[in-house]
KOLKOLKOL-356210 format. One record per residue (C-alpha): x, y, z. Coordinates in steps of 0.02 Angstrom, whole numbers, plus 50000, padded with zeros to 5 digits. Layout:
XYZ/...
This chain:
502325099448144/502115081148189/500315083048246/498925095748262/497875085248381/498085070248495/497255053448470/496045056648613/495515074148564/494385073748410/492495074948429/491005077348312/491275096148321/492925093448227/492035085448077/492625093147914/494305098747987/495965093447913/497095086548048/498785078348074/498945064348202/500435053948257/500535038648366/500675019848376/499685007348273/498534997748390/497614986948262/497454985048073/495824978547999/495704976047811/493994975047727/494164972947540/494714989347463/494734999147627/495764997347786/495405003347962/496855007448078/496675011748263/497995024648306/498475026348489/499435038748595/499425043248780/497775052448761/496715039048677/496295030248514/495625037048349/495065026548201/495915029848033/495045025847868/496235021447724/495205021547563/495515012447400/496775025247335/497955021947483/497715003147496/499034999747362/500315008747471/499784998347619/500024982647515/501794988247473/502234993547650/501034984947770/500774992847941/501174981948090/500704983148273/501644996848366/502275005348206/502475023948236/501565033348097/501005050848052/499315053047969/498555067947879/496715068047837/494965074747861/493855071648012/492205063447963/490735056448059/490795037648082/489395027048013/489675013748147/489965023748304/490925016648453/490175022448617/491575014248717/492885027448673/492755046548681/493265048248497/492015035148440/490875047048344/492215051548216/493625044448111/494995052048005/494865049247817/496705047747774/497425058447634/499255054347666/500305045047792/502125041847835/502945027747931/504085036148057/504745020048134/504405001648111/504224989748257/504624971648294/503164960748346/502874964448531/503174949948653/501404952048722/499794960648672/499784979148714/497964980248759/496844982548912/496974963948950/498654956648902/499334939148879/501014943948958/501524937249128/502244948449264/504084944949230/503884946949041/502944963349060/504264969849181/505664965049062/504824975448927/504124988449045/504245002248914/502984992248812/501894987848961/501765006449001/500885009048834/499394998948896/497865009448946/497805000949117/499525007149168/499255023949086/497715026649195/498685021049350/500095033549318/498825047149278/497985043849446/499695044449531/500035061349453/498325067949506/498595062249686/500325070449685/499615086749619/498145086549741/499285083549891/500435097749841/498995109849813/498235106149983/499875107450079/500275123749991/498625131250051/499085125850228/500755135050223/501925120050201/503575121650110/504285107850001/506095106050060/507285092849990/508415082450102/509965071950057/509975054249990/511765050550045/511705050050235/512405041150387/511935023050419/510945021350580/510105004250563/508515003350665/507164991550603/507384987950418/509124985850343/509965000650258/510555000950079/512385006350091/513455015749965/515375015149972/516285031649967/517745032649845/518455048249928/518345041450105/519185024450106/518275010950203/516775021950240/514985021050178/513455031650153/511705024550177/510145028350078/508785035350192/507395024150254/506485040550282/506995058850306/506565057150492/508045065850572/508165079150436/506365084550456/506625085850644/508165096450614/507145107550499/505955110350645/507455115350753/507915127250611/506225135850624/505395129350464/503805124850554/502845116950408/503865105350298/503415091950171/504175081450034/503525068449913/505135058849926/505995042449882/506455031250029/507455015050033/507334999350138/508274983150110/506874971550167/505924956550104/504644961449974/502774958249952/501324965649853/501344982349944/503234984049966/504644989649853/506484992349898/506285010449841/504605018249878/503835035449893/503235044350049/502235060050079/503325065950222/502705079950334/503215088750495/502505103150598/503095113150749/502125119150902/500795105850879/499965092250980/499235075950918/497525083650884/498295096850769/499135083450664/497565072850651/496475087550599/497725094050470/498005077450382/496225071550395/495895087350295/497225082050169/496385065250141/494655072650122/495365084849995/496215070949895/494665059849895/493595074349834/494865080949708/495435064449632/493965052449656/492495064149674/492095056149842/491465068049976/491865062650154/491005074450274/491065065050440/492605064450551/493695049050534/493335036850675/494705033950802/495155017450883/496455013351015/497775000450975/497104989451115/495344989751042/496004986250867/496974970950926/495544964951037/494134966850911/495024964150744/496634954850784/497784967650701/498244985950711/497574990450538/495764984750546/494624984350395/493024992350461/492024990550299/491164975850384/490844969550561/491254951750611/492224957350765/493274944750859/492544937551019/493764931751152/493124915851233/494704913751333/496144925751366/497524925751495/496814909651568/495094917251598/493524910151518/492444924151451/490954913551401/490254903651546/489714890251425/491514884351408/491684880351592/490584865051573/491364858951410/492534844051416/493474848451256/495354846151270/495774857951125/494894872251214/495504867551388/497334867651337/497264883051225/498044899251280/496674908751191/495044904851100/494364917050971/492734916850875/491854926550738/490034926050684/489954925950494/488284933350436/487254922850316/488534908750302/487514895950398/487074887650232/488894883050198/489044865250132/490164851750202/491334854750054/491444873350091/491794870050276/493144857450229/493924870750117/493984882850264/494844869550369/496164867150236/496324885950219/496784888450403/498014873950393/499064882750261/500834886850323/500534905650314/499044903650433/499744889450537/498224882550628/497774864050650/495934866550612/494384877250639/492824873450741/491194878150654/489444880450723/487974882550604/486544893050673/485084885350580/483574895750531/482434884450634/483344888950795/484384873150806/486264871250792/487454859650701/489294859950744/490904850650711/491034847450900/489264841650936/489834827851053/490624840851170/489204853751168/487364851751203/486024862551121/485934874851267/487804877251269/487814880751082/486394893051108/487384901951244/488914901951132/487924909850989/487234923051106/488994927351168/489634928750989/488154939150932/487664926150802/485914925950727/484934912450639/485754908650472/487494913750532/489054903150547/490194903750699/492034900050668/493204896750815/495104895550824/496084890250978/497934889851018/499394901051064/498884919251088/499924927850953/499704914750817/497844912550850/497494931250848/498424933350684/497564918250608/495834924150659/496214941350589/496654933250421/495124921850428/493994936850458/494694945650305/494534929750202/492704928050249/492454946450207/493174942850034/492104927350008/490524936650056/490934951849948/491044963450098/492684971750046/492124983149905/493674992849846/492575008049806/491905008749984/493195019550073/493265017850262/494735027250340/495105027950526/496445033350648/497265020550762/497995028850917/498815024851084/500075012151023/501315004451145/502935014351147/503974998551166/503844980251120/504954966451188/506084956951068/506104939451140/507554933551032/508714947751083/507914949551256/507794968451245/506544982251219/506354989751045/505385004950985/503715000250908/503775015150789/505505022950797/506645029550935/506115047750911/504305044750962/503765053351123/502825044251260/501145050951315/501505066751418/500775059451578/501915044151563/503565052951529/504035050551712/504015031651685/505465032651562/506995024651641/505935012051737/505964995351641/504544988651748/503405001651667/503954999651486/502534987551445/501255000551502/501955016151417/500905022251271/501665031451123/501065048651072/500835040750900/499495037650770/499215027850610/497965031350472/497165015650401/496135013850242/495144998050207/496294987050309/497924994450246/499055005950345/499405020750232/500215032550353/500935034350526/501765047150635/502015053850809/502365068550919/504255068450932/505465069251076/506245086551074/507255087151237/509005079551246/508775071251415/507175062351364/507955056851199/509455049751295/508245040251409/507415033151255/509075027351181/509545019751349/507895010251357/508335002751187/510004996551253/511045010351177/512435017351288/512935035651284/514425032551170/513375023251040/511995036251050/513275050151024/514085041050878/512445037750788/511385052750836/512565065650909/512025078350777/510215077150835/510595077151020/511695092350994/510315101250898/509125098651043/510255109751150/509895124951041/508055128151068/507125113750987/505245117050978/503885104151014/503525095750849/502715080850766/502315073950597/501715059950488/502245050450333/501075042350207/501435027950090/501135036949926/501205021149820/499985012049935/498785026749934/498785027349743/498495008549731/497015009249851/496245023949759/496475013749601/495544999049679/497064987549689/498124980149828/499804978849738/500814994749716/501884988349572/500754994349432/500675011749506/502575013849490/503315017249319/504845005949338/504644994249488/505704979749549/505114961649555/504874951449714/506734947649720/507154966249714/507784965149535/507494976949390/507314963749255/507254977049119/508964984249164/509604967849238/510024976349402/510814974049525/512334968349428/514194965549455/515414979949436/517124978349355/518784976849446/519254994949409/517725001149503/518064989149647/519844995749659/519255013949658/518075009949801/519394999949897/518244984849897/518714966449889/517354955049823/517124939249923/517164923749814/515664912249826/
């Protein structure tokens, strides 16, 4: 056999045993007539001791980093124990060894901290995956996967697979399309989610379905996006919103307890979409810290009387004015305040500047707009913002949408600077009562905020078909947010044909287009479709957050880069003329 034990298995209780280990050479350290070798595999590292009798062989055939070797020897207690690794009390006194495969010098160090950049590590991903950091990430991913499956099994869910080659029905993100060789001029699409299939499974009577499934979206990438990603996809029949929230709140509590050892006993807080946007500036609020937004002016109305008497053109002409009180930041220096001004001027934030008001510990105030505000006005402003002595008030003014987004980002930035966003402090919540529609100004039409299969609130169904009411209709939908990141979302679905047709019509889809794209679903609704709803979780995002990171890339074995390329395989790539002919495709010349 190649090995009797793994490199992470031996303990002091194994002392005196003869063992065989196999793995990769991590380091070689030569001390006179003896040599120490750290041998690594997926399970850990064990130190090997090559004594004087074997050193001549090592001189003839030196061991290099990442050589694959087999070692036979006796387990002995180490004289210089290493408390940082589980096997640190013992070492293997080598009696014989064999080089199973030599290795070229790796392009970067395969250690906890590496000198390889992102692109280099992705090119040699099979080497990067040997690093303990990535091994732990993939181990966590596996544990989350196993925990989710175990919980859903106890709740009576069935894991049912759905197709990857489906019909293209572009709504929202762009589809990846696949040409069909057997059907000239026609294309499959890769699913952005199994949405319609899981609804059809409810029509089929499989009332508790789930998959941990690959999904595909041809969209611009960022730290928490990949062109192919994994969802925990779930659907239930004969349920209302409360049933969904209770079931999947239970799933999250189970995963936190099972994987992280974190016991969450209280119910997840719930927040309406309106409150999230009003108090936090976005629909995925980070509630690990306060610093809520204060609206000084909205829809032309001044909310703080102090502003009525202020002759400040920036405020007078602004569509909205938003403020936050930053606790304990009243001691910020001029340099730090200038840095904040430059920060909000960055293109991705897009503001022209930020007004600051220091609430001094002696009860006085110092602001960047002192000539427009007197002491009493600043005091009234501080009271409105809930600022205390020693705090710093930051104010942004401008167009409603841009200012709200900018203040949301500024709040998060100040949370980071003050150390208020501890990745080990888990604060989940539900966001509910989203708008069903939002208006696309460029196309001058209504679009679905979630997707076109989301049901309106039951009491507002009668408003469907009346465009004057579309702005008021709330979706029977919900998102789960963890530490400022949306990790899941779902809704109670439309299950009657007439209501689904009204929804399509509201989105500007005539009956012919609706029949062409979704005729299979509309037809299914005529054969006894039950009330149903579900939710889908971003599995990669959940794993990254549980691992204390924001980027999902290092929790996926073989990810793509920010340009959607697999630099290891060099994909996507061109195909040859024979394949193009078989697919009846003509490649457009650049």
